[in-house]
LUMBAZA-11161 format. One line per field, with one value per residue: residue in three letters; residue number from 1; x negated, y negated, z negated of N, C-alpha, C, O in turn. Coordinates in steps of 0.02 Angstrom, whole numbers, padded with zeros to 5 digits. Example, Ala and Ser with C-alpha at 12.3 -4.5 7.8 and 13.67 -1.06 7.14 Angstrom:
<sites>
type <- Ala, Ser
seq <- 1, 2
n.c1 <- -00660, -00642
n.c2 <- 00284, 00112
n.c3 <- -00390, -00354
ca.c1 <- -00615, -00684
ca.c2 <- 00225, 00053
ca.c3 <- -00390, -00357
c.c1 <- -00660, -00645
c.c2 <- 00165, -00002
c.c3 <- -00390, -00394
o.c1 <- -00712, -00670
o.c2 <- 00166, -00057
o.c3 <- -00423, -00402
</sites>
This chain:
<sites>
type <- Met, Ala, Gln, Lys, Arg, Asp, Lys, Ser, Asp, Lys, Tyr, Thr, Tyr, Arg, Val, Thr, Trp, Ser, Glu, Asp, Asp, Ala, Glu, Tyr, Val, Gly, Leu, Cys, Thr, Glu, Phe, Pro, Ser, Leu, Ser, Trp, Leu, Ala, Gln, Thr, Pro, Glu, Ala, Ala, Leu, Lys, Gly, Val, Cys, Lys, Leu, Val, Ser, Asp, Val, Val, Val, Asp, Met, Leu, Arg, Asn, Gly, Glu, Ile, Ile, Pro, Glu, Pro, Ile, Ala, Thr, Lys, His, Phe, Ser, Gly, Lys, Phe, Met, Ile, Arg, Val, Pro, Pro, Glu, Val, His, Arg, Gln, Leu, Thr, Ile, Gln, Ala, Ala, Glu, Ala, Gly, Val, Ser, Leu, Asn, Arg, Leu, Ala, Ser, Ala, Lys, Leu, Ser, His
seq <- 1, 2, 3, 4, 5, 6, 7, 8, 9, 10, 11, 12, 13, 14, 15, 16, 17, 18, 19, 20, 21, 22, 23, 24, 25, 26, 27, 28, 29, 30, 31, 32, 33, 34, 35, 36, 37, 38, 39, 40, 41, 42, 43, 44, 45, 46, 47, 48, 49, 50, 51, 52, 53, 54, 55, 56, 57, 58, 59, 60, 61, 62, 63, 64, 65, 66, 67, 68, 69, 70, 71, 72, 73, 74, 75, 76, 77, 78, 79, 80, 81, 82, 83, 84, 85, 86, 87, 88, 89, 90, 91, 92, 93, 94, 95, 96, 97, 98, 99, 100, 101, 102, 103, 104, 105, 106, 107, 108, 109, 110, 111, 112
n.c1 <- -05093, -05199, -05334, -05347, -05480, -05613, -05638, -05720, -05847, -05827, -05766, -05749, -05875, -05946, -06068, -06092, -06147, -06105, -06076, -06013, -06030, -06164, -06225, -06240, -06101, -06016, -05900, -05749, -05657, -05539, -05496, -05453, -05443, -05550, -05718, -05897, -06023, -06194, -06373, -06449, -06426, -06427, -06399, -06272, -06201, -06218, -06155, -06019, -05985, -05993, -05894, -05777, -05776, -05754, -05627, -05551, -05562, -05495, -05368, -05332, -05328, -05217, -05118, -05093, -05074, -05209, -05292, -05315, -05471, -05526, -05615, -05583, -05462, -05354, -05351, -05246, -05275, -05184, -05083, -04952, -04929, -04863, -04845, -04828, -04719, -04784, -04920, -04924, -04895, -05009, -05112, -05077, -05095, -05234, -05280, -05236, -05309, -05436, -05431, -05397, -05305, -05177, -05186, -05322, -05386, -05342, -05394, -05531, -05544, -05511, -05615, -05723
n.c2 <- -03599, -03711, -03797, -03971, -04066, -04180, -04298, -04404, -04425, -04429, -04544, -04709, -04819, -04982, -05110, -05277, -05448, -05561, -05723, -05806, -05739, -05722, -05599, -05428, -05338, -05189, -05095, -04999, -04936, -04858, -04884, -05027, -05116, -05096, -05137, -05165, -05257, -05299, -05324, -05274, -05200, -05061, -05029, -05082, -04999, -04874, -04901, -04929, -04807, -04720, -04779, -04760, -04619, -04592, -04650, -04571, -04445, -04474, -04504, -04380, -04304, -04360, -04320, -04398, -04453, -04451, -04561, -04507, -04476, -04581, -04529, -04393, -04385, -04347, -04417, -04464, -04543, -04623, -04767, -04884, -05049, -05210, -05347, -05519, -05552, -05630, -05608, -05472, -05475, -05548, -05459, -05350, -05403, -05428, -05295, -05240, -05318, -05277, -05148, -05043, -04943, -05013, -04962, -04920, -05043, -05110, -05025, -05042, -05178, -05176, -05102, -05184
n.c3 <- -03461, -03379, -03456, -03466, -03405, -03445, -03327, -03312, -03257, -03124, -03088, -03013, -03023, -03053, -03057, -03095, -03093, -03222, -03225, -03316, -03438, -03440, -03425, -03368, -03306, -03328, -03238, -03211, -03083, -03091, -03218, -03246, -03354, -03436, -03482, -03492, -03565, -03541, -03555, -03450, -03285, -03288, -03422, -03430, -03344, -03406, -03527, -03490, -03432, -03543, -03624, -03545, -03542, -03679, -03694, -03607, -03669, -03788, -03736, -03681, -03798, -03857, -03773, -03662, -03492, -03385, -03269, -03100, -03026, -02894, -02804, -02797, -02738, -02599, -02440, -02309, -02202, -02146, -02159, -02188, -02128, -02138, -02033, -01982, -01841, -01740, -01764, -01737, -01600, -01553, -01586, -01507, -01380, -01385, -01397, -01276, -01186, -01220, -01182, -01266, -01388, -01495, -01623, -01627, -01614, -01730, -01828, -01805, -01837, -01974, -02023, -02030
ca.c1 <- -05100, -05269, -05352, -05368, -05549, -05636, -05665, -05748, -05907, -05806, -05734, -05784, -05906, -05980, -06101, -06100, -06170, -06054, -06106, -05981, -06058, -06236, -06244, -06212, -06039, -06000, -05828, -05724, -05599, -05479, -05478, -05469, -05444, -05611, -05781, -05952, -06074, -06262, -06428, -06475, -06376, -06428, -06364, -06200, -06172, -06217, -06104, -05950, -05974, -05979, -05829, -05725, -05775, -05722, -05556, -05520, -05557, -05441, -05304, -05317, -05311, -05150, -05071, -05078, -05095, -05267, -05294, -05354, -05526, -05516, -05659, -05555, -05397, -05353, -05322, -05224, -05300, -05127, -05044, -04911, -04941, -04817, -04874, -04779, -04713, -04834, -04983, -04915, -04901, -05078, -05153, -05059, -05129, -05306, -05291, -05227, -05366, -05496, -05420, -05391, -05239, -05168, -05213, -05395, -05406, -05329, -05443, -05596, -05543, -05510, -05679, -05776
ca.c2 <- -03663, -03733, -03854, -04030, -04083, -04249, -04310, -04472, -04429, -04434, -04609, -04759, -04870, -05037, -05158, -05343, -05501, -05607, -05788, -05832, -05705, -05719, -05529, -05382, -05308, -05124, -05089, -04936, -04952, -04822, -04913, -05098, -05155, -05081, -05163, -05162, -05308, -05281, -05365, -05244, -05163, -04991, -05026, -05096, -04938, -04823, -04920, -04920, -04735, -04693, -04805, -04724, -04550, -04593, -04665, -04512, -04394, -04496, -04496, -04308, -04283, -04386, -04295, -04449, -04437, -04491, -04575, -04463, -04512, -04596, -04485, -04326, -04390, -04333, -04473, -04441, -04587, -04662, -04809, -04933, -05119, -05255, -05412, -05561, -05535, -05665, -05572, -05409, -05494, -05566, -05398, -05310, -05434, -05414, -05224, -05230, -05349, -05236, -05081, -04993, -04942, -05058, -04926, -04922, -05112, -05124, -04986, -05075, -05241, -05159, -05071, -05235
ca.c3 <- -03427, -03378, -03498, -03429, -03422, -03439, -03260, -03312, -03216, -03054, -03076, -02972, -03066, -03020, -03101, -03064, -03139, -03247, -03239, -03377, -03496, -03431, -03433, -03319, -03329, -03299, -03226, -03184, -03041, -03114, -03283, -03236, -03416, -03473, -03456, -03539, -03552, -03563, -03529, -03388, -03248, -03310, -03486, -03417, -03315, -03458, -03576, -03465, -03424, -03610, -03645, -03507, -03567, -03745, -03684, -03576, -03722, -03833, -03700, -03677, -03866, -03871, -03723, -03612, -03424, -03366, -03197, -03058, -02994, -02823, -02766, -02789, -02703, -02528, -02402, -02243, -02149, -02120, -02204, -02152, -02145, -02104, -02015, -01948, -01770, -01699, -01773, -01699, -01530, -01539, -01589, -01449, -01323, -01393, -01383, -01204, -01152, -01234, -01154, -01320, -01419, -01551, -01681, -01624, -01627, -01801, -01866, -01798, -01876, -02045, -02040, -02035
c.c1 <- -05173, -05279, -05373, -05438, -05562, -05668, -05700, -05811, -05890, -05772, -05779, -05809, -05941, -06011, -06110, -06124, -06111, -06087, -06078, -06013, -06134, -06263, -06216, -06149, -06028, -05925, -05812, -05658, -05535, -05454, -05494, -05471, -05507, -05672, -05834, -06005, -06141, -06313, -06457, -06420, -06371, -06389, -06289, -06166, -06166, -06162, -06033, -05935, -05956, -05910, -05772, -05719, -05739, -05647, -05520, -05511, -05500, -05373, -05284, -05295, -05239, -05098, -05052, -05104, -05154, -05265, -05336, -05411, -05512, -05556, -05630, -05488, -05406, -05319, -05306, -05253, -05245, -05099, -05007, -04930, -04892, -04853, -04820, -04777, -04765, -04903, -04981, -04925, -04975, -05123, -05139, -05094, -05204, -05322, -05286, -05287, -05431, -05490, -05419, -05321, -05237, -05196, -05289, -05420, -05398, -05380, -05511, -05598, -05545, -05577, -05734, -05767
c.c2 <- -03686, -03795, -03912, -04049, -04157, -04256, -04377, -04480, -04436, -04501, -04656, -04815, -04922, -05081, -05222, -05392, -05544, -05672, -05817, -05803, -05704, -05649, -05489, -05351, -05242, -05117, -05019, -04951, -04920, -04847, -04988, -05140, -05144, -05113, -05158, -05213, -05284, -05325, -05339, -05208, -05090, -04982, -05039, -05034, -04884, -04838, -04909, -04846, -04702, -04716, -04768, -04652, -04546, -04605, -04604, -04457, -04411, -04487, -04423, -04282, -04303, -04364, -04346, -04426, -04482, -04504, -04524, -04503, -04522, -04547, -04415, -04326, -04374, -04393, -04449, -04482, -04629, -04705, -04861, -05003, -05161, -05321, -05454, -05544, -05569, -05631, -05506, -05422, -05508, -05504, -05353, -05337, -05420, -05342, -05211, -05259, -05309, -05166, -05026, -04994, -04993, -05026, -04930, -04992, -05128, -05087, -05019, -05139, -05227, -05130, -05122, -05278
c.c3 <- -03433, -03421, -03453, -03453, -03412, -03370, -03255, -03270, -03142, -03038, -03037, -03016, -03024, -03073, -03063, -03116, -03158, -03266, -03303, -03440, -03496, -03446, -03374, -03349, -03291, -03296, -03201, -03147, -03068, -03182, -03281, -03300, -03457, -03441, -03512, -03519, -03579, -03529, -03463, -03351, -03272, -03376, -03478, -03389, -03368, -03509, -03552, -03454, -03491, -03635, -03610, -03532, -03634, -03738, -03655, -03629, -03769, -03800, -03696, -03745, -03883, -03820, -03670, -03544, -03406, -03290, -03160, -03027, -02919, -02781, -02755, -02754, -02629, -02493, -02332, -02186, -02118, -02176, -02162, -02175, -02105, -02093, -01982, -01873, -01725, -01705, -01734, -01625, -01512, -01539, -01529, -01387, -01326, -01375, -01308, -01166, -01163, -01206, -01206, -01348, -01476, -01614, -01683, -01640, -01701, -01845, -01863, -01839, -01951, -02068, -02051, -02095
o.c1 <- -05204, -05237, -05413, -05452, -05527, -05719, -05709, -05827, -05935, -05751, -05838, -05770, -05963, -05983, -06132, -06120, -06070, -06123, -06115, -06021, -06165, -06317, -06175, -06145, -06031, -05889, -05854, -05610, -05482, -05397, -05543, -05499, -05518, -05677, -05817, -06030, -06145, -06298, -06487, -06371, -06316, -06351, -06248, -06110, -06115, -06127, -05991, -05879, -05910, -05873, -05724, -05664, -05699, -05607, -05465, -05458, -05460, -05325, -05226, -05248, -05204, -05041, -05001, -05150, -05149, -05240, -05388, -05400, -05489, -05533, -05649, -05459, -05459, -05266, -05348, -05257, -05256, -05093, -05029, -04945, -04881, -04886, -04770, -04828, -04789, -04939, -05030, -04960, -05000, -05167, -05185, -05119, -05235, -05372, -05328, -05311, -05474, -05539, -05438, -05281, -05289, -05227, -05317, -05470, -05444, -05406, -05546, -05648, -05579, -05594, -05786, -05807
o.c2 <- -03681, -03840, -03903, -04048, -04191, -04225, -04403, -04535, -04448, -04514, -04643, -04854, -04910, -05090, -05222, -05379, -05562, -05676, -05849, -05838, -05687, -05641, -05514, -05340, -05241, -05132, -04985, -04975, -04952, -04834, -05010, -05195, -05178, -05116, -05148, -05211, -05254, -05359, -05377, -05186, -05062, -04935, -05010, -05017, -04851, -04793, -04883, -04825, -04662, -04676, -04748, -04627, -04501, -04573, -04587, -04425, -04367, -04464, -04406, -04242, -04267, -04387, -04339, -04385, -04544, -04463, -04502, -04559, -04476, -04525, -04382, -04273, -04386, -04415, -04417, -04459, -04666, -04683, -04879, -05015, -05150, -05348, -05426, -05524, -05538, -05625, -05488, -05384, -05484, -05498, -05323, -05299, -05401, -05328, -05176, -05228, -05309, -05128, -04969, -05040, -05014, -05061, -04943, -05001, -05157, -05115, -05022, -05153, -05263, -05135, -05106, -05324
o.c3 <- -03486, -03422, -03407, -03513, -03374, -03355, -03201, -03250, -03101, -02982, -03027, -03043, -02968, -03127, -03005, -03176, -03116, -03316, -03342, -03490, -03546, -03475, -03336, -03409, -03229, -03344, -03172, -03177, -03068, -03201, -03311, -03299, -03507, -03379, -03570, -03463, -03632, -03480, -03425, -03382, -03275, -03384, -03513, -03408, -03373, -03531, -03589, -03464, -03495, -03664, -03643, -03542, -03645, -03773, -03677, -03632, -03787, -03832, -03706, -03750, -03919, -03822, -03636, -03539, -03410, -03252, -03185, -03003, -02885, -02728, -02707, -02741, -02600, -02514, -02300, -02130, -02071, -02233, -02107, -02233, -02045, -02137, -01958, -01845, -01677, -01655, -01702, -01590, -01461, -01496, -01502, -01345, -01276, -01342, -01280, -01119, -01119, -01206, -01191, -01335, -01502, -01655, -01736, -01675, -01732, -01893, -01914, -01872, -01989, -02127, -02079, -02107
</sites>
C-alpha cells in the first residue's frame, strides 16, 4: 500500500489583515479552524504553512484522514442550484432577451 504523503504545500492559503488583532492572519481553506497571526504578511503565511504541515504530519501519524487539497480535486463544471420560481422566471426572461441559454446567463452572472 502506498504511503500517504504530506500534501500541505498544495493547500489553499490566504493572508488578510485582522483589525481586531492588529496583525496579519494566515489562513488555510482546507483547515478552517487553523490560523496564524504575525506582524507581516510573509510571516503570517510562513506560520500558517508550518502549522498546517505540523497538523498534517500529526494526523498521518495518528491514522487520521487528512483533507484533500482543493487544488488537486477534479471539478466537473456542473452543480445544481435551487432558486425560487420567480427568480427562475426572471432569469429565463433575461436569457431569452439576451439571446443566450439560461445556463450561459447563469454562468456569466456567477463569474462576476
